[in-house]
Every structure is written in C-alpha cells, then in structure tokens.
C-alpha positions in Angstrom: 87.7 107.7 103.8 87.8 105.4 100.8 90.2 102.4 100.6 91.3 101.6 97.1 91.7 97.6 97.7 93.4 96.7 94.4 94.2 99.0 91.4 95.5 97.1 88.4 95.9 98.2 84.8 96.4 95.8 81.9 100.1 95.5 80.9 99.5 96.6 77.6 97.8 99.7 78.7 100.4 100.6 81.4 102.3 104.0 80.8 99.6 105.6 79.1 97.7 107.4 81.8 94.9 104.8 82.4 95.8 104.3 86.1 96.2 108.2 86.5 92.7 108.7 84.9 91.1 106.2 87.3 92.7 108.0 90.4 91.5 111.3 89.0 88.0 109.8 88.4 87.9 108.7 92.1 88.9 112.1 93.4 86.4 113.8 91.4 83.6 111.5 92.4 84.4 111.7 96.0 86.0 115.1 96.4 85.5 115.5 100.0 87.0 111.9 100.9 90.3 110.7 101.6 91.7 108.0 99.5 94.1 105.7 100.7 95.5 102.4 99.8 98.4 100.0 100.7 101.4 99.3 98.6 104.2 96.5 99.5 107.0 98.1 101.8 110.3 99.2 99.9 112.2 96.2 101.1 115.4 96.4 99.1 115.7 92.4 99.2 112.3 91.8 97.6 112.7 90.3 94.1 110.1 92.8 92.9 112.0 96.0 94.4 112.3 98.1 91.2 108.4 97.3 90.8 107.6 98.5 94.2 109.5 101.8 93.9 108.0 102.5 90.6 104.6 101.8 92.1 105.2 104.3 94.9 106.5 107.0 92.5 103.3 106.4 90.6 101.1 107.1 93.6 103.1 110.0 94.5 102.8 111.7 91.1 99.0 111.1 91.7 98.9 113.0 94.9 99.3 110.3 97.5 101.6 110.6 100.5 103.4 107.9 102.5 101.9 107.5 106.0 103.6 106.2 109.0 101.3 103.2 109.1 102.1 99.6 108.2 99.2 97.2 107.7 99.7 93.7 108.5 97.0 91.3 107.5 96.9 87.5 106.7 98.4 88.4 103.2 101.3 90.3 104.3 102.3 93.9 105.2 101.7 97.0 103.4 102.6 100.7 103.6 99.6 102.8 103.6 99.4 105.9 101.2 96.9 108.5 101.5 95.7 111.9 99.9 95.6 113.4 103.4 98.5 114.3 105.6 96.5 113.2 108.5 95.1 109.8 107.9 92.4 108.8 110.6 93.5 105.2 111.5 90.3 104.4 113.2 88.3 105.4 110.2 90.5 103.3 108.0 90.0 100.3 110.3 86.4 100.8 110.2 86.2 100.8 106.3 88.3 97.7 106.0 86.2 95.8 108.7 83.0 97.1 106.7 84.6 95.9 103.3 84.9 92.6 104.5 81.5 92.4 106.3 83.3 92.1 109.6 85.9 89.3 109.5 88.7 91.2 108.2 91.6 90.9 110.7 94.6 93.5 110.6 96.7 95.8 112.8 98.8 98.7 112.3 102.1 99.6 113.4 103.6 103.3 113.2 106.8 103.4 111.6 109.7 105.7 112.6 109.3 108.6 110.3 113.3 108.9 110.2 113.2 105.4 108.2 
C-alpha cells in the first residue's frame, strides 16, 4: 500500500494533465501496490464544496474508488480513496504510522455505504 500524503499541482498547470501524469507515473513505478489517499469529505455546507466535488471526480477519472473509510486525525477528516476495491485498513494504518516515524495518531470509521 502506498499513501499519497499530498498531491498539488500549481494553479497555472491545472487542467493540462499534469496531475494525471503524476498518478500514472506512480502506478507505473509501483504496479503491484495499492495507491490510496484522503480527500475532504463532500460536505455540502463547506465553503469549498465545488472544489471537493471536482477533486473527487479527478481522482475517480484516474482510477481511484471511494472506500467506506473516514480517517480522522488532528488536522481533520478525510474520505479515503483507493485504487483497490478491498483496501487493507491495517496496512493503511501501518504505512501512515511509518511515514510519521511513529507518532501519527488517527482513527478510522466505516461509513454507511448507502450514504
């Protein structure tokens, strides 16, 4: 499992395929790995709701699927997306802890798949 902690493309380069090329590169470099990442939940009351929807569609176009996992950490809540239908929650928790050299604290909730 590989977790993309942060993917950002300069505003002047957005809409030109740069983000998709980055994701294609990662998939090519790690073809036998599940890629996953977190995005802000689709909260209709959020000021950046349209941006959140756009971000979700971008990742879906690039082969990511919504999981039923909601990650909560000190910075907020994140819907987990993955390139695999069956994401290994334990592997994800392990990689996040390893990336922080141990102190990272988070927990997962399973969302109702009906919405």
